[in-house]
MOPAC internal coordinates of N, CA, C and O (Angstrom, degrees):
PM7 1SCF
backbone

  N    0.0000 0     0.00 0     0.00 0    0    0    0
  C    1.4562 1     0.00 0     0.00 0    1    0    0
  C    1.5253 1   108.35 1     0.00 0    2    1    0
  O    1.2310 1   120.30 1   -52.46 1    3    2    1
  N    1.3204 1   117.04 1   127.54 1    3    2    1
  C    1.4621 1   123.01 1   178.18 1    5    3    2
  C    1.5248 1   108.55 1  -114.84 1    6    5    3
  O    1.2310 1   120.75 1   -48.53 1    7    6    5
  N    1.3242 1   116.18 1   131.47 1    7    6    5
  C    1.4606 1   121.88 1   177.49 1    9    7    6
  C    1.5162 1   107.80 1  -126.28 1   10    9    7
  O    1.2310 1   120.59 1   -44.02 1   11   10    9
  N    1.3413 1   116.47 1   135.98 1   11   10    9
  C    1.4584 1   120.78 1   177.08 1   13   11   10
  C    1.5268 1   109.51 1  -135.41 1   14   13   11
  O    1.2310 1   121.09 1   -27.91 1   15   14   13
  N    1.3280 1   115.53 1   152.09 1   15   14   13
  C    1.4637 1   122.13 1   179.82 1   17   15   14
  C    1.5179 1   109.57 1   -69.77 1   18   17   15
  O    1.2310 1   120.15 1   -38.60 1   19   18   17
  N    1.3551 1   117.32 1   141.40 1   19   18   17
  C    1.4532 1   119.19 1   177.71 1   21   19   18
  C    1.5193 1   113.41 1  -118.61 1   22   21   19
  O    1.2310 1   118.80 1   123.58 1   23   22   21
  N    1.3447 1   119.89 1   -56.42 1   23   22   21
  C    1.4627 1   119.11 1  -175.47 1   25   23   22
  C    1.5211 1   111.97 1  -158.09 1   26   25   23
  O    1.2310 1   121.40 1   -12.47 1   27   26   25
  N    1.3321 1   114.92 1   167.53 1   27   26   25
  C    1.4638 1   123.86 1   167.91 1   29   27   26
  C    1.5162 1   105.83 1  -112.58 1   30   29   27
  O    1.2310 1   120.13 1   -47.30 1   31   30   29
  N    1.3332 1   117.35 1   132.70 1   31   30   29
  C    1.4575 1   122.09 1  -178.23 1   33   31   30
  C    1.5168 1   108.84 1  -107.86 1   34   33   31
  O    1.2310 1   121.27 1   -57.58 1   35   34   33
  N    1.3297 1   115.18 1   122.42 1   35   34   33
  C    1.4586 1   121.88 1   175.46 1   37   35   34
  C    1.5175 1   107.79 1  -107.68 1   38   37   35
  O    1.2310 1   120.47 1   -56.54 1   39   38   37
  N    1.3191 1   116.71 1   123.46 1   39   38   37
  C    1.4708 1   120.15 1   175.74 1   41   39   38
  C    1.5225 1   107.28 1  -104.77 1   42   41   39
  O    1.2310 1   121.37 1   -46.53 1   43   42   41
  N    1.3385 1   114.99 1   133.47 1   43   42   41
  C    1.4545 1   120.40 1  -170.71 1   45   43   42
  C    1.5223 1   111.15 1  -140.63 1   46   45   43
  O    1.2310 1   121.12 1   -22.26 1   47   46   45
  N    1.3130 1   115.46 1   157.74 1   47   46   45
  C    1.4621 1   120.60 1   175.52 1   49   47   46
  C    1.5237 1   111.29 1   -78.44 1   50   49   47
  O    1.2310 1   119.64 1   160.12 1   51   50   49
  N    1.3508 1   118.29 1   -19.88 1   51   50   49
  C    1.4605 1   122.29 1  -177.72 1   53   51   50
  C    1.5310 1   108.74 1  -136.81 1   54   53   51
  O    1.2310 1   121.14 1   -87.01 1   55   54   53
  N    1.3295 1   115.43 1    92.99 1   55   54   53
  C    1.4691 1   121.49 1  -175.36 1   57   55   54
  C    1.5208 1   111.37 1   -57.95 1   58   57   55
  O    1.2310 1   119.76 1   129.09 1   59   58   57
  N    1.3429 1   118.07 1   -50.91 1   59   58   57
  C    1.4683 1   120.21 1  -175.63 1   61   59   58
  C    1.5232 1   112.19 1   -62.86 1   62   61   59
  O    1.2310 1   119.99 1   140.08 1   63   62   61
  N    1.3278 1   117.63 1   -39.92 1   63   62   61
  C    1.4691 1   119.86 1   178.66 1   65   63   62
  C    1.5275 1   110.75 1   -65.19 1   66   65   63
  O    1.2310 1   120.22 1   142.33 1   67   66   65
  N    1.3116 1   117.18 1   -37.67 1   67   66   65
  C    1.4611 1   120.70 1   179.37 1   69   67   66
  C    1.5281 1   110.55 1   -69.57 1   70   69   67
  O    1.2310 1   120.31 1   138.68 1   71   70   69
  N    1.3358 1   117.01 1   -41.32 1   71   70   69
  C    1.4670 1   121.05 1   176.28 1   73   71   70
  C    1.5315 1   109.26 1   -58.56 1   74   73   71
  O    1.2310 1   120.31 1   130.48 1   75   74   73
  N    1.3246 1   117.02 1   -49.52 1   75   74   73
  C    1.4699 1   120.94 1   179.67 1   77   75   74
  C    1.5253 1   111.38 1   -58.96 1   78   77   75
  O    1.2310 1   120.36 1   139.03 1   79   78   77
  N    1.3270 1   116.92 1   -40.97 1   79   78   77
  C    1.4666 1   121.56 1  -179.82 1   81   79   78
  C    1.5245 1   110.87 1   -55.68 1   82   81   79
  O    1.2310 1   120.27 1   130.30 1   83   82   81
  N    1.3334 1   117.08 1   -49.70 1   83   82   81
  C    1.4700 1   120.31 1  -177.45 1   85   83   82
  C    1.5232 1   112.23 1   -72.79 1   86   85   83
  O    1.2310 1   119.80 1   150.19 1   87   86   85
  N    1.3230 1   117.98 1   -29.81 1   87   86   85
  C    1.4675 1   120.92 1   176.95 1   89   87   86
  C    1.5294 1   109.87 1   -72.95 1   90   89   87
  O    1.2310 1   120.50 1   128.64 1   91   90   89
  N    1.3207 1   116.65 1   -51.36 1   91   90   89
  C    1.4622 1   121.11 1  -173.74 1   93   91   90
  C    1.5209 1   113.78 1   -72.73 1   94   93   91
  O    1.2310 1   120.25 1   147.19 1   95   94   93
  N    1.3169 1   117.13 1   -32.81 1   95   94   93
  C    1.4574 1   120.11 1  -174.81 1   97   95   94
  C    1.5202 1   114.45 1   -97.57 1   98   97   95
  O    1.2310 1   120.14 1   152.53 1   99   98   97
  N    1.3227 1   117.34 1   -27.47 1   99   98   97
  C    1.4596 1   119.51 1  -173.98 1  101   99   98
  C    1.5243 1   113.47 1  -126.88 1  102  101   99
  O    1.2310 1   119.62 1  -175.84 1  103  102  101
  N    1.3412 1   118.34 1     4.16 1  103  102  101
  C    1.4522 1   121.07 1   175.36 1  105  103  102
  C    1.5169 1   115.29 1    75.55 1  106  105  103
  O    1.2310 1   119.94 1  -158.39 1  107  106  105
  N    1.3336 1   117.71 1    21.61 1  107  106  105
  C    1.4644 1   120.32 1   176.17 1  109  107  106
  C    1.5222 1   109.02 1   -66.89 1  110  109  107
  O    1.2310 1   120.90 1   -22.58 1  111  110  109
  N    1.3310 1   115.89 1   157.42 1  111  110  109
  C    1.4652 1   121.50 1   175.79 1  113  111  110
  C    1.5260 1   108.68 1  -126.87 1  114  113  111
  O    1.2310 1   121.13 1   -28.50 1  115  114  113
  N    1.3363 1   115.45 1   151.50 1  115  114  113
  C    1.4670 1   119.93 1   177.94 1  117  115  114
  C    1.5279 1   109.22 1   -74.06 1  118  117  115
  O    1.2310 1   120.85 1   -50.66 1  119  118  117
  N    1.3406 1   115.98 1   129.34 1  119  118  117
  C    1.4691 1   121.51 1   175.92 1  121  119  118
  C    1.5234 1   110.51 1   -96.47 1  122  121  119
  O    1.2310 1   121.04 1   124.66 1  123  122  121
  N    1.3216 1   115.61 1   -55.34 1  123  122  121
  C    1.4671 1   119.81 1  -174.74 1  125  123  122
  C    1.5190 1   109.16 1  -157.05 1  126  125  123
  O    1.2310 1   121.64 1   -34.27 1  127  126  125
  N    1.3293 1   114.46 1   145.73 1  127  126  125
  C    1.4599 1   119.79 1   173.30 1  129  127  126
  C    1.5201 1   108.74 1   -83.54 1  130  129  127
  O    1.2310 1   120.94 1   -38.99 1  131  130  129
  N    1.3123 1   115.80 1   141.01 1  131  130  129
  C    1.4581 1   122.21 1   171.19 1  133  131  130
  C    1.5262 1   104.89 1  -103.75 1  134  133  131
  O    1.2310 1   119.79 1   -85.36 1  135  134  133
  N    1.3298 1   118.00 1    94.64 1  135  134  133
  C    1.4689 1   121.51 1  -170.33 1  137  135  134
  C    1.5297 1   112.78 1   -50.95 1  138  137  135
  O    1.2310 1   121.62 1   -51.46 1  139  138  137
  N    1.3153 1   114.50 1   128.54 1  139  138  137
  C    1.4523 1   121.26 1   178.61 1  141  139  138
  C    1.5218 1   113.90 1    77.87 1  142  141  139
  O    1.2310 1   120.40 1   177.75 1  143  142  141
  N    1.3345 1   116.85 1    -2.25 1  143  142  141
  C    1.4690 1   119.94 1  -177.50 1  145  143  142
  C    1.5165 1   112.72 1  -122.25 1  146  145  143
  O    1.2310 1   120.20 1   129.55 1  147  146  145
  N    1.3289 1   117.23 1   -50.45 1  147  146  145
  C    1.4574 1   119.70 1  -174.89 1  149  147  146
  C    1.5117 1   111.99 1   162.56 1  150  149  147
  O    1.2310 1   120.81 1    38.48 1  151  150  149
  N    1.3419 1   116.06 1  -141.52 1  151  150  149
  C    1.4552 1   121.79 1  -173.18 1  153  151  150
  C    1.5211 1   111.71 1  -136.07 1  154  153  151
  O    1.2310 1   121.62 1   -28.62 1  155  154  153
  N    1.3231 1   114.51 1   151.38 1  155  154  153
  C    1.4556 1   122.49 1   165.53 1  157  155  154
  C    1.5215 1   106.25 1  -100.96 1  158  157  155
  O    1.2310 1   120.55 1   -51.27 1  159  158  157
  N    1.3252 1   116.56 1   128.73 1  159  158  157
  C    1.4616 1   122.20 1   177.04 1  161  159  158
  C    1.5204 1   109.23 1  -114.33 1  162  161  159
  O    1.2310 1   121.00 1   -25.07 1  163  162  161
  N    1.3189 1   115.69 1   154.93 1  163  162  161
  C    1.4592 1   121.67 1   171.16 1  165  163  162
  C    1.5233 1   106.55 1  -105.81 1  166  165  163
  O    1.2310 1   120.67 1   -65.62 1  167  166  165
  N    1.3129 1   116.33 1   114.38 1  167  166  165
  C    1.4606 1   122.15 1   177.92 1  169  167  166
  C    1.5246 1   107.38 1  -106.68 1  170  169  167
  O    1.2310 1   121.28 1   -99.25 1  171  170  169
  N    1.3293 1   115.15 1    80.75 1  171  170  169
  C    1.4685 1   121.77 1   178.56 1  173  171  170
  C    1.5209 1   112.26 1    52.00 1  174  173  171
  O    1.2310 1   121.24 1  -133.47 1  175  174  173
  N    1.3390 1   115.23 1    46.53 1  175  174  173
  C    1.4621 1   120.29 1   176.80 1  177  175  174
  C    1.5173 1   114.82 1    98.68 1  178  177  175
  O    1.2310 1   119.76 1   169.46 1  179  178  177
  N    1.3089 1   118.07 1   -10.54 1  179  178  177
  C    1.4683 1   121.46 1   176.09 1  181  179  178
  C    1.5222 1   108.16 1  -105.68 1  182  181  179
  O    1.2310 1   120.47 1   -51.63 1  183  182  181
  N    1.3201 1   116.70 1   128.37 1  183  182  181
  C    1.4588 1   120.39 1   178.84 1  185  183  182
  C    1.5147 1   109.82 1   -81.33 1  186  185  183
  O    1.2310 1   120.94 1   -51.84 1  187  186  185
  N    1.3392 1   115.81 1   128.16 1  187  186  185
  C    1.4604 1   122.43 1   172.28 1  189  187  186
  C    1.5208 1   107.34 1  -109.24 1  190  189  187
  O    1.2310 1   120.05 1   -54.44 1  191  190  189
  N    1.3151 1   117.51 1   125.56 1  191  190  189
  C    1.4611 1   122.24 1   171.20 1  193  191  190
  C    1.5178 1   106.38 1  -100.63 1  194  193  191
  O    1.2310 1   120.49 1   -56.59 1  195  194  193
  N    1.3270 1   116.67 1   123.41 1  195  194  193
  C    1.4621 1   121.06 1  -177.57 1  197  195  194
  C    1.5184 1   108.54 1  -119.51 1  198  197  195
  O    1.2310 1   120.69 1   -63.60 1  199  198  197
  N    1.3275 1   116.28 1   116.40 1  199  198  197
  C    1.4652 1   122.69 1  -179.95 1  201  199  198
  C    1.5213 1   108.90 1  -142.13 1  202  201  199
  O    1.2310 1   121.86 1    -5.10 1  203  202  201
  N    1.3315 1   114.04 1   174.90 1  203  202  201
  C    1.4541 1   120.56 1   166.07 1  205  203  202
  C    1.5238 1   107.92 1   -89.82 1  206  205  203
  O    1.2310 1   120.67 1    15.55 1  207  206  205
  N    1.3219 1   116.32 1  -164.45 1  207  206  205
  C    1.4630 1   121.29 1   173.16 1  209  207  206
  C    1.5252 1   107.11 1   -66.65 1  210  209  207
  O    1.2310 1   120.11 1   -43.64 1  211  210  209
  N    1.3289 1   117.40 1   136.36 1  211  210  209
  C    1.4641 1   122.58 1  -176.62 1  213  211  210
  C    1.5312 1   108.84 1  -101.19 1  214  213  211
  O    1.2310 1   119.84 1   -69.55 1  215  214  213
  N    1.3365 1   117.91 1   110.45 1  215  214  213
  C    1.4657 1   121.19 1  -173.92 1  217  215  214
  C    1.5355 1   114.24 1   -59.20 1  218  217  215
  O    1.2310 1   119.82 1   149.29 1  219  218  217
  N    1.3358 1   117.94 1   -30.71 1  219  218  217
  C    1.4656 1   120.39 1  -177.55 1  221  219  218
  C    1.5260 1   112.31 1   -69.78 1  222  221  219
  O    1.2310 1   119.98 1   158.23 1  223  222  221
  N    1.3192 1   117.65 1   -21.77 1  223  222  221
  C    1.4603 1   121.35 1   179.63 1  225  223  222
  C    1.5233 1   108.49 1   -87.27 1  226  225  223
  O    1.2310 1   120.57 1   -52.18 1  227  226  225
  N    1.3157 1   116.52 1   127.82 1  227  226  225
  C    1.4631 1   120.45 1  -173.41 1  229  227  226
  C    1.5270 1   113.47 1   -98.96 1  230  229  227
  O    1.2310 1   119.89 1   167.58 1  231  230  229
  N    1.3595 1   117.82 1   -12.42 1  231  230  229
  C    1.4609 1   118.61 1   177.09 1  233  231  230
  C    1.5327 1   108.93 1   -72.26 1  234  233  231
  O    1.2310 1   120.09 1   -19.02 1  235  234  233
  N    1.3290 1   117.44 1   160.98 1  235  234  233
  C    1.4606 1   121.08 1  -179.07 1  237  235  234
  C    1.5232 1   109.50 1   -62.70 1  238  237  235
  O    1.2310 1   120.53 1   -50.48 1  239  238  237
  N    1.3277 1   116.59 1   129.52 1  239  238  237
  C    1.4571 1   122.52 1  -179.89 1  241  239  238
  C    1.5241 1   109.42 1  -114.15 1  242  241  239
  O    1.2310 1   120.63 1   -28.81 1  243  242  241
  N    1.3302 1   116.41 1   151.19 1  243  242  241
  C    1.4616 1   122.30 1  -177.32 1  245  243  242
  C    1.5141 1   109.77 1  -130.15 1  246  245  243
  O    1.2310 1   120.82 1   -29.83 1  247  246  245
  N    1.3240 1   116.05 1   150.17 1  247  246  245
  C    1.4525 1   120.25 1   169.91 1  249  247  246
  C    1.5198 1   108.41 1   -79.72 1  250  249  247
  O    1.2310 1   120.53 1   -30.49 1  251  250  249
  N    1.3199 1   116.59 1   149.51 1  251  250  249
  C    1.4619 1   122.78 1  -177.87 1  253  251  250
  C    1.5197 1   109.40 1   106.54 1  254  253  251
  O    1.2310 1   121.09 1    21.13 1  255  254  253
  N    1.3188 1   115.52 1  -158.87 1  255  254  253
  C    1.4596 1   119.46 1   176.57 1  257  255  254
  C    1.5126 1   106.37 1   -78.55 1  258  257  255
  O    1.2310 1   121.25 1   -76.21 1  259  258  257
  N    1.3176 1   115.22 1   103.79 1  259  258  257
  C    1.4545 1   120.90 1  -173.07 1  261  259  258
  C    1.5173 1   112.22 1   -86.54 1  262  261  259
  O    1.2310 1   120.43 1   132.59 1  263  262  261
  N    1.3144 1   116.79 1   -47.41 1  263  262  261
  C    1.4573 1   118.26 1  -176.08 1  265  263  262
  C    1.5176 1   111.74 1  -155.25 1  266  265  263
  O    1.2310 1   121.12 1   -16.88 1  267  266  265
  N    1.3300 1   115.47 1   163.12 1  267  266  265
  C    1.4528 1   121.13 1   166.57 1  269  267  266
  C    1.5205 1   106.25 1  -111.10 1  270  269  267
  O    1.2310 1   120.82 1   -19.21 1  271  270  269
  N    1.3284 1   116.04 1   160.79 1  271  270  269
  C    1.4572 1   119.58 1  -176.90 1  273  271  270
  C    1.5214 1   110.40 1  -126.00 1  274  273  271
  O    1.2310 1   121.36 1   -35.16 1  275  274  273
  N    1.3165 1   115.00 1   144.84 1  275  274  273
  C    1.4528 1   122.01 1   173.85 1  277  275  274
  C    1.5198 1   108.54 1  -125.88 1  278  277  275
  O    1.2310 1   120.93 1   -25.29 1  279  278  277
  N    1.3183 1   115.82 1   154.71 1  279  278  277
  C    1.4636 1   122.44 1   176.49 1  281  279  278
  C    1.5212 1   107.16 1  -112.10 1  282  281  279
  O    1.2310 1   120.59 1   -43.31 1  283  282  281
  N    1.3309 1   116.49 1   136.69 1  283  282  281
  C    1.4546 1   120.72 1   178.16 1  285  283  282
  C    1.5211 1   110.88 1  -126.19 1  286  285  283
  O    1.2310 1   121.43 1   -35.37 1  287  286  285
  N    1.3331 1   114.87 1   144.63 1  287  286  285
  C    1.4627 1   119.04 1   177.09 1  289  287  286
  C    1.5296 1   111.08 1   -89.21 1  290  289  287
  O    1.2310 1   120.12 1   177.64 1  291  290  289
  N    1.3421 1   117.38 1    -2.36 1  291  290  289
  C    1.4713 1   121.40 1   176.79 1  293  291  290
  C    1.5241 1   108.50 1  -139.01 1  294  293  291
  O    1.2310 1   121.18 1  -101.55 1  295  294  293
  N    1.3102 1   115.35 1    78.45 1  295  294  293
  C    1.4623 1   122.81 1  -176.17 1  297  295  294
  C    1.5286 1   111.51 1   -56.72 1  298  297  295
  O    1.2310 1   120.40 1   134.63 1  299  298  297
  N    1.3325 1   116.84 1   -45.37 1  299  298  297
  C    1.4672 1   121.01 1  -177.14 1  301  299  298
  C    1.5228 1   111.11 1   -61.09 1  302  301  299
  O    1.2310 1   120.38 1   133.06 1  303  302  301
  N    1.3211 1   116.87 1   -46.94 1  303  302  301
  C    1.4711 1   120.59 1  -179.47 1  305  303  302
  C    1.5209 1   111.41 1   -67.62 1  306  305  303
  O    1.2310 1   120.48 1   141.47 1  307  306  305
  N    1.3340 1   116.69 1   -38.53 1  307  306  305
  C    1.4640 1   120.05 1   179.78 1  309  307  306
  C    1.5182 1   110.65 1   -63.03 1  310  309  307
  O    1.2310 1   120.18 1   132.97 1  311  310  309
  N    1.3341 1   117.26 1   -47.03 1  311  310  309
  C    1.4643 1   119.38 1   178.58 1  313  311  310
  C    1.5242 1   111.54 1   -66.37 1  314  313  311
  O    1.2310 1   119.79 1   144.42 1  315  314  313
  N    1.3177 1   118.00 1   -35.58 1  315  314  313
  C    1.4707 1   120.57 1   177.23 1  317  315  314
  C    1.5237 1   110.28 1   -62.21 1  318  317  315
  O    1.2310 1   120.31 1   138.19 1  319  318  317
  N    1.3242 1   117.01 1   -41.81 1  319  318  317
  C    1.4718 1   120.96 1   178.20 1  321  319  318
  C    1.5206 1   110.54 1   -64.00 1  322  321  319
  O    1.2310 1   120.71 1   133.75 1  323  322  321
  N    1.3230 1   116.25 1   -46.25 1  323  322  321
  C    1.4647 1   119.96 1   179.49 1  325  323  322
  C    1.5266 1   111.05 1   -59.35 1  326  325  323
  O    1.2310 1   120.60 1   132.91 1  327  326  325
  N    1.3150 1   116.46 1   -47.09 1  327  326  325
  C    1.4721 1   120.18 1  -179.82 1  329  327  326
  C    1.5315 1   110.92 1   -63.40 1  330  329  327
  O    1.2310 1   120.41 1   139.26 1  331  330  329
  N    1.3261 1   116.82 1   -40.74 1  331  330  329
  C    1.4678 1   120.43 1   178.85 1  333  331  330
  C    1.5247 1   111.36 1   -63.15 1  334  333  331
  O    1.2310 1   120.72 1   151.44 1  335  334  333
  N    1.3261 1   116.24 1   -28.56 1  335  334  333
  C    1.4610 1   121.04 1   178.17 1  337  335  334
  C    1.5266 1   112.50 1   -86.96 1  338  337  335
  O    1.2310 1   120.38 1  -175.00 1  339  338  337
  N    1.3253 1   116.88 1     5.00 1  339  338  337
  C    1.4584 1   120.60 1   177.15 1  341  339  338
  C    1.5164 1   115.08 1    84.15 1  342  341  339
  O    1.2310 1   119.97 1  -168.72 1  343  342  341
  N    1.3344 1   117.66 1    11.28 1  343  342  341
  C    1.4644 1   120.89 1   179.66 1  345  343  342
  C    1.5300 1   108.81 1   -74.40 1  346  345  343
  O    1.2310 1   120.72 1   -46.69 1  347  346  345
  N    1.3145 1   116.23 1   133.31 1  347  346  345
  C    1.4601 1   122.08 1  -179.37 1  349  347  346
  C    1.5294 1   109.51 1   -83.04 1  350  349  347
  O    1.2310 1   120.80 1   -54.58 1  351  350  349
  N    1.3340 1   116.07 1   125.42 1  351  350  349
  C    1.4571 1   121.58 1   174.75 1  353  351  350
  C    1.5254 1   106.74 1   -88.51 1  354  353  351
  O    1.2310 1   120.87 1   -62.35 1  355  354  353
  N    1.3284 1   115.94 1   117.65 1  355  354  353
  C    1.4616 1   121.50 1  -176.11 1  357  355  354
  C    1.5188 1   112.31 1   -80.31 1  358  357  355
  O    1.2310 1   120.82 1   142.46 1  359  358  357
  N    1.3399 1   116.03 1   -37.54 1  359  358  357
  C    1.4589 1   119.94 1  -174.95 1  361  359  358
  C    1.5232 1   108.83 1  -167.24 1  362  361  359
  O    1.2310 1   121.08 1   -36.29 1  363  362  361
  N    1.3337 1   115.53 1   143.71 1  363  362  361
  C    1.4581 1   121.16 1   171.42 1  365  363  362
  C    1.5202 1   108.21 1  -120.32 1  366  365  363
  O    1.2310 1   120.95 1   -44.60 1  367  366  365
  N    1.3362 1   115.79 1   135.40 1  367  366  365
  C    1.4588 1   122.85 1  -175.77 1  369  367  366
  C    1.5204 1   109.77 1  -134.87 1  370  369  367
  O    1.2310 1   121.42 1    -6.99 1  371  370  369
  N    1.3150 1   114.90 1   173.01 1  371  370  369
  C    1.4585 1   121.76 1   168.28 1  373  371  370
  C    1.5238 1   107.24 1   -96.40 1  374  373  371
  O    1.2310 1   120.39 1   -45.41 1  375  374  373
  N    1.3308 1   116.85 1   134.59 1  375  374  373
  C    1.4489 1   121.65 1   178.35 1  377  375  374
  C    1.5215 1   111.03 1   -77.97 1  378  377  375
  O    1.2310 1   121.05 1    -4.63 1  379  378  377
  N    1.3172 1   115.61 1   175.37 1  379  378  377
  C    1.4610 1   121.73 1  -179.11 1  381  379  378
  C    1.5231 1   112.46 1   -61.02 1  382  381  379
  O    1.2310 1   120.25 1   154.09 1  383  382  381
  N    1.3207 1   117.13 1   -25.91 1  383  382  381
  C    1.4649 1   121.30 1  -178.40 1  385  383  382
  C    1.5273 1   111.77 1  -101.93 1  386  385  383
  O    1.2310 1   120.18 1  -164.49 1  387  386  385
  N    1.3369 1   117.27 1    15.51 1  387  386  385
  C    1.4586 1   121.53 1   179.92 1  389  387  386
  C    1.5133 1   113.61 1    82.98 1  390  389  387
  O    1.2310 1   120.42 1  -179.29 1  391  390  389
  N    1.3234 1   116.80 1     0.71 1  391  390  389
  C    1.4615 1   120.39 1   178.28 1  393  391  390
  C    1.5238 1   110.57 1   -81.44 1  394  393  391
  O    1.2310 1   120.86 1   -12.79 1  395  394  393
  N    1.3239 1   115.97 1   167.21 1  395  394  393
  C    1.4617 1   120.41 1  -179.53 1  397  395  394
  C    1.5255 1   110.51 1   -88.03 1  398  397  395
  O    1.2310 1   121.63 1   -33.39 1  399  398  397
  N    1.3323 1   114.49 1   146.61 1  399  398  397
  C    1.4602 1   122.63 1  -179.13 1  401  399  398
  C    1.5208 1   107.43 1  -138.95 1  402  401  399
  O    1.2310 1   120.48 1   -41.74 1  403  402  401
  N    1.3264 1   116.69 1   138.26 1  403  402  401
  C    1.4675 1   120.95 1   175.35 1  405  403  402
  C    1.5179 1   109.27 1  -131.13 1  406  405  403
  O    1.2310 1   121.08 1   -35.44 1  407  406  405
  N    1.3222 1   115.54 1   144.56 1  407  406  405
  C    1.4546 1   121.96 1   169.63 1  409  407  406
  C    1.5205 1   106.47 1  -107.46 1  410  409  407
  O    1.2310 1   120.77 1   -50.08 1  411  410  409
  N    1.3397 1   116.14 1   129.92 1  411  410  409
  C    1.4579 1   120.91 1  -178.66 1  413  411  410
  C    1.5178 1   109.14 1  -126.62 1  414  413  411
  O    1.2310 1   121.38 1   -24.67 1  415  414  413
  N    1.3379 1   114.96 1   155.33 1  415  414  413
  C    1.4514 1   119.81 1   177.93 1  417  415  414
  C    1.5145 1   110.60 1   -72.05 1  418  417  415
  O    1.2310 1   121.26 1   -38.76 1  419  418  417
  N    1.3243 1   115.20 1   141.24 1  419  418  417
  C    1.4607 1   121.95 1   169.79 1  421  419  418
  C    1.5267 1   106.34 1  -118.93 1  422  421  419
  O    1.2310 1   119.94 1    12.22 1  423  422  421
  N    1.3080 1   117.73 1  -167.78 1  423  422  421
  C    1.4597 1   120.31 1  -178.56 1  425  423  422
  C    1.5237 1   111.40 1   -79.72 1  426  425  423
  O    1.2310 1   121.12 1   -22.76 1  427  426  425
  N    1.3281 1   115.47 1   157.24 1  427  426  425
  C    1.4598 1   123.64 1   173.22 1  429  427  426
  C    1.5169 1   114.75 1    54.01 1  430  429  427
  O    1.2310 1   120.10 1  -145.30 1  431  430  429
  N    1.3416 1   117.41 1    34.70 1  431  430  429
  C    1.4516 1   121.85 1   175.38 1  433  431  430
  C    1.5197 1   114.86 1    84.02 1  434  433  431
  O    1.2310 1   119.91 1   177.86 1  435  434  433
  N    1.3191 1   117.78 1    -2.14 1  435  434  433
  C    1.4665 1   120.14 1   177.46 1  437  435  434
  C    1.5262 1   109.38 1   -79.38 1  438  437  435
  O    1.2310 1   121.12 1   -11.22 1  439  438  437
  N    1.3225 1   115.47 1   168.78 1  439  438  437
  C    1.4579 1   122.03 1   178.52 1  441  439  438
  C    1.5193 1   109.41 1  -133.06 1  442  441  439
  O    1.2310 1   120.92 1   -21.56 1  443  442  441
  N    1.3278 1   115.85 1   158.44 1  443  442  441
  C    1.4519 1   122.45 1   171.36 1  445  443  442
  C    1.5264 1   106.89 1  -122.37 1  446  445  443
  O    1.2310 1   121.03 1   -47.69 1  447  446  445
  N    1.3312 1   115.64 1   132.31 1  447  446  445
  C    1.4626 1   121.27 1   174.58 1  449  447  446
  C    1.5214 1   107.35 1   -96.74 1  450  449  447
  O    1.2310 1   120.49 1   -54.43 1  451  450  449
  N    1.3187 1   116.66 1   125.57 1  451  450  449
  C    1.4545 1   122.38 1   179.06 1  453  451  450
  C    1.5261 1   106.82 1  -106.50 1  454  453  451
  O    1.2310 1   120.65 1   -59.86 1  455  454  453
  N    1.3422 1   116.37 1   120.14 1  455  454  453
  C    1.4639 1   122.24 1  -174.07 1  457  455  454
  C    1.5213 1   109.50 1  -114.14 1  458  457  455
  O    1.2310 1   120.93 1   -51.63 1  459  458  457
  N    1.3109 1   115.82 1   128.37 1  459  458  457
  C    1.4618 1   120.19 1   174.74 1  461  459  458
  C    1.5164 1   109.04 1   -72.43 1  462  461  459
  O    1.2310 1   120.79 1   -52.39 1  463  462  461
  N    1.3226 1   116.09 1   127.61 1  463  462  461
  C    1.4649 1   120.70 1   179.22 1  465  463  462
  C    1.5223 1   109.66 1   -59.03 1  466  465  463
  O    1.2310 1   120.53 1   -52.90 1  467  466  465
  N    1.3190 1   116.59 1   127.10 1  467  466  465
  C    1.4654 1   121.16 1  -177.59 1  469  467  466
  C    1.5092 1   111.40 1   -81.78 1  470  469  467
  O    1.2310 1   120.10 1   180.00 1  471  470  469

């Protein structure tokens, strides 16, 4: 099983102001628009996803740094390990590319998004 870091997701009440903040203050650049949601930025090699609350997601969402995401080449085994370790799976969805995605609880109210490698 291989797992790699993918992104940090910031949920905000004002997407454009948050995008400008990271561009103007930290030198981030726009990578791609997420139509109807927000933007992906490149912050010196770290991907920032900046959106508002996403209505299609039914798990509890928070403003601020909500979650980090990892990609796995063995989604089934990764989720089995997490469940065996007592990690709560908040929601499982289909990703934009038809792959599986899960949101799981982390410590102190944070979440981790586990993405099946497409």
